[in-house]
C-alpha positions in Angstrom: -44.2 52.4 47.9 -44.9 51.6 51.6 -47.3 54.4 52.5 -48.4 55.4 56.0 -51.9 57.0 55.6 -53.4 58.7 58.6 -57.0 59.8 59.2 -58.6 57.0 57.2 -61.8 57.4 59.2 -62.1 61.0 57.8 -63.1 62.3 54.5 -59.8 62.7 52.6 -58.1 59.7 54.3 -61.2 57.6 53.6 -61.2 58.6 49.9 -57.4 58.0 49.6 -57.4 54.5 51.1 -59.1 52.5 48.3 -57.3 54.4 45.6 -53.8 53.8 47.0 -54.3 50.2 47.9 -54.6 49.3 44.3 -50.9 50.1 43.6 -49.1 50.5 46.9 -48.7 48.9 50.3 -50.8 51.0 52.6 -50.5 51.2 56.3 -53.6 52.6 57.9 -53.0 52.6 61.7 -55.9 53.4 64.1 -55.9 56.4 66.3 -54.8 54.2 69.2 -51.8 53.1 67.2 -50.8 56.6 66.1 -52.2 59.0 68.6 -51.9 62.7 67.5 -53.0 63.9 71.0 -49.7 62.3 72.3 -47.1 63.7 69.8 -44.1 62.4 71.7 -45.2 58.8 71.1 -45.3 59.1 67.3 -41.6 58.6 66.5 -41.6 55.2 68.3 -44.7 54.2 66.3 -43.0 55.3 63.0 -39.9 53.4 63.8 -42.0 50.3 64.1 -44.1 50.9 60.9 -41.1 52.0 58.7 -43.0 53.8 55.9 -41.2 55.2 52.9 -43.9 57.8 52.4 -46.3 59.5 54.9 -49.6 61.0 53.8 -51.2 63.0 56.6 -54.8 64.1 56.2 -55.5 63.6 60.0 -56.5 66.8 61.7 -58.5 68.6 64.3 -61.3 70.1 62.1 -63.9 71.3 64.6 -63.5 75.0 63.6 -65.8 76.6 66.2 -64.9 74.2 69.0 -61.2 75.0 68.5 -62.0 78.5 69.9 -62.6 76.7 73.2 -59.9 74.0 72.7 -57.0 75.9 71.2 -54.4 73.8 73.0 -55.8 70.5 71.6 -56.2 72.0 68.1 -52.5 73.1 68.3 -51.4 69.7 69.6 -53.1 67.7 66.8 -52.6 70.2 63.9 -49.1 71.5 64.7 -47.2 69.5 67.3 -48.1 66.1 65.9 -47.3 67.0 62.3 -44.0 68.5 63.6 -43.1 65.1 65.0 -43.9 63.4 61.7 -41.8 65.9 59.9 -38.8 65.5 62.1 -39.0 61.7 61.7 -39.3 62.0 57.9 -36.4 64.5 57.8 -34.2 62.0 59.8 -35.1 59.1 57.5 -35.3 61.1 54.2 -38.9 60.0 53.8 -41.3 62.3 51.8 -44.3 63.8 53.7 -47.6 64.9 52.2 -49.5 67.0 54.7 -52.9 68.7 54.2 -53.7 72.3 55.2 -56.4 74.8 54.6 -57.6 78.1 53.2 -58.2 79.2 56.8 -54.5 80.2 57.1 -55.5 83.3 55.1 -57.5 86.3 56.4 -60.0 86.2 53.5 -59.3 89.8 52.4 -59.5 90.9 48.8 -61.2 89.3 45.8 -58.3 87.5 44.0 -57.4 83.9 44.5 -54.7 83.2 47.1 -51.3 82.1 45.8 -49.0 79.8 47.8 -46.6 82.6 48.6 -49.2 85.0 49.9 -48.9 86.1 53.5 -50.8 83.9 56.1 -52.9 85.8 58.6 -55.3 83.3 60.1 -58.4 84.6 61.8 -59.3 81.6 64.0 -57.7 79.2 66.5 -58.2 76.4 63.9 -56.5 78.5 61.2 -53.6 79.4 63.5 -53.1 75.7 64.5 -52.9 74.7 60.8 -50.5 77.5 60.0 -48.3 76.5 62.9 -48.3 73.0 61.5 -47.2 74.3 58.1 -44.3 76.3 59.6 -43.1 73.4 61.7 -43.0 71.1 58.7 -41.2 73.7 56.6 -38.6 74.2 59.3 -37.9 70.5 59.6 -36.1 70.1 56.3 -38.2 67.0 55.4 -39.0 66.2 51.8 -42.4 67.8 51.9 -45.6 68.7 50.1 -48.1 70.8 52.0 -51.4 70.7 50.2 -53.8 73.5 51.0 -57.4 72.9 50.1 -60.9 74.4 50.8 -64.5 73.6 51.7 -63.9 69.8 51.8 -67.0 67.5 51.7 -67.9 64.0 50.7 -71.0 61.8 50.4 -70.1 60.3 53.8 -69.1 61.8 57.1 -70.0 65.1 58.7 -69.9 68.0 56.3 -71.8 70.8 54.6 -73.2 68.6 51.8 -74.7 66.1 54.2 -76.0 68.8 56.5 -77.8 70.5 53.6 -79.2 67.3 52.4 -80.7 66.6 55.9 -82.0 70.1 56.3 -83.5 70.1 52.8 -85.6 67.1 53.8 -86.6 68.6 57.2 -87.3 72.3 56.6 -89.4 74.5 54.4 -86.7 77.2 54.1 -82.9 77.4 54.4 -80.9 80.5 55.3 -77.3 80.3 54.0 -74.4 82.8 54.0 -73.9 84.4 50.6 -70.9 86.7 51.2 -68.2 84.1 51.7 -66.6 82.7 48.5 -64.5 79.7 47.7 -64.5 76.4 45.9 -66.3 73.4 47.4 -63.9 70.5 47.0 -64.8 66.9 47.1 -62.6 64.5 49.0 -62.7 62.3 45.9 -61.2 65.1 43.8 -58.4 65.5 46.4 -57.7 61.8 46.5 -57.6 61.4 42.8 -55.2 64.4 42.4 -52.8 62.9 45.1 -52.9 59.6 43.3 -51.9 61.4 40.0 -49.1 63.1 41.8 -47.8 59.8 43.1 -48.1 58.1 39.7 -45.6 60.6 38.3 -42.8 59.1 40.3 -41.4 55.6 40.5 -39.6 56.1 43.8 -39.7 58.2 47.0 -36.6 60.0 45.7 -38.3 61.1 42.5 -41.3 62.2 44.5 -39.1 64.4 46.6 -37.8 66.1 43.5 -41.4 66.9 42.4 -42.1 68.3 45.9 -39.0 70.5 45.6 -40.2 71.8 42.2 -43.4 72.9 43.9 -41.4 74.6 46.7 -43.0 72.1 49.1 -46.5 73.8 48.9 -49.4 73.6 46.5 -53.1 74.7 46.4 -55.6 72.0 45.5 -59.3 72.6 45.1 -62.1 72.0 42.5 -62.1 74.8 39.9 -64.6 77.7 39.7 -66.1 79.5 42.7 -69.3 80.0 44.5 -70.7 81.1 47.9 -72.0 78.8 50.6 -75.5 79.9 49.4 -74.6 78.9 45.8 -73.3 75.6 47.0 -76.5 74.9 49.1 -78.8 75.9 46.2 -76.9 73.5 43.9 -77.3 70.7 46.4 -81.0 71.3 46.7 -81.4 71.5 42.9 -79.3 68.4 42.5 -81.5 66.4 44.9 -84.6 67.5 43.0 -83.0 66.5 39.6 -82.3 63.0 41.0 -85.9 62.6 42.1 -85.1 62.8 45.8 -87.9 64.0 48.2 -87.2 67.4 49.6 -89.3 69.6 51.8 -87.4 72.9 51.3 -89.1 75.5 49.0 -86.6 78.3 49.2 -82.9 78.8 50.0 -82.4 82.4 51.2 -79.2 84.3 50.9 -78.0 86.0 54.2 -74.9 87.8 55.3 -72.1 86.6 57.6 -73.4 89.1 60.2 -76.8 87.4 60.2 -75.2 84.0 60.9 -72.6 84.6 63.7 -70.2 81.8 64.5 -67.7 81.4 67.3 -64.8 81.2 64.8 -64.3 83.9 62.1 -64.4 82.5 58.6 -62.5 84.0 55.7 -64.7 85.9 53.3 -62.4 85.1 50.4 -61.3 81.4 50.3 -60.4 81.3 46.6 -57.2 79.4 45.9 -55.0 80.0 42.9 -54.4 76.6 41.2 -51.6 77.6 38.8 -48.8 75.7 40.6 -50.9 72.5 40.7 -51.2 72.8 36.9 -47.7 73.9 36.1 -45.7 71.6 38.3 -47.9 68.5 38.4 -49.9 68.8 35.2 -53.2 68.6 37.1 -56.4 70.5 36.2 -59.2 69.8 38.6 -62.9 69.6 37.5 -65.4 72.3 38.3 -67.0 72.1 41.7 -70.4 71.5 40.0 -69.2 68.4 38.3 -67.6 67.0 41.5 -70.8 67.8 43.4 -72.9 65.8 40.9 -70.7 62.8 41.4 -71.0 63.0 45.2 -74.8 63.4 45.0 -74.9 60.3 42.7 -73.0 58.3 45.4 -75.2 59.7 48.2 -78.4 58.7 46.3 -77.1 55.3 45.5 -76.4 54.6 49.2 -79.8 55.8 50.1 
């Protein structure tokens, strides 16, 4: 397939690019060529590129800054994906779009199912939800993939922040009352590659998307808190003989670490549809973390 992949400078797009290039023709336009801050220019660019599948991990992901820039977050996370979806609907081209656990309000203690009511708490979450609704309304052959707590061995993310702080500080204080599944960009990319491998054509892919009702949750399995994730990172560094300064990782409450944007307390995602429709069972987050730490250590 001729795949247009957005956001290749980001974590998920960067992980997808080398995987897809082995078996597909991949178009990876720069931000200048496909400018999500100018949604009305996207259709012309797509007419020129002529993909027969679009995969869209590009997004505005600065969660706290979105509280001060709600219009920009909405433009990139909702208006631009809406233009992609309208183009794909006109040309009967499948669209894979990435969304987030932040569309939920974080209430309760059970994993969120795809059909559960969305009640985002932040500007970022609202912008992603608006993007979902626009894509669903377009009639495009679509698969919206919600994921959670994404990180990688490269880029700006929780893993790399904790690695840096573990080398600089004696103690860390990390929130312990927000729960979810840390999900590596590599695990997301590998799952998408498996979904694509099931179909020999864009038309077959669209049938799979319809079987999933156009929406699926994708995360590494098992759950933890941010404190549990941070503790595992520190222990993983020590196990790999990496120098760390930190002696203790203290558990704190959300109230003790206020942020501009409200985070969901419960970010668990139910993965049953991913298994039942696509036959994919993701590895535990601990296994995925070990792999990313190995990569990080190898790179120095």
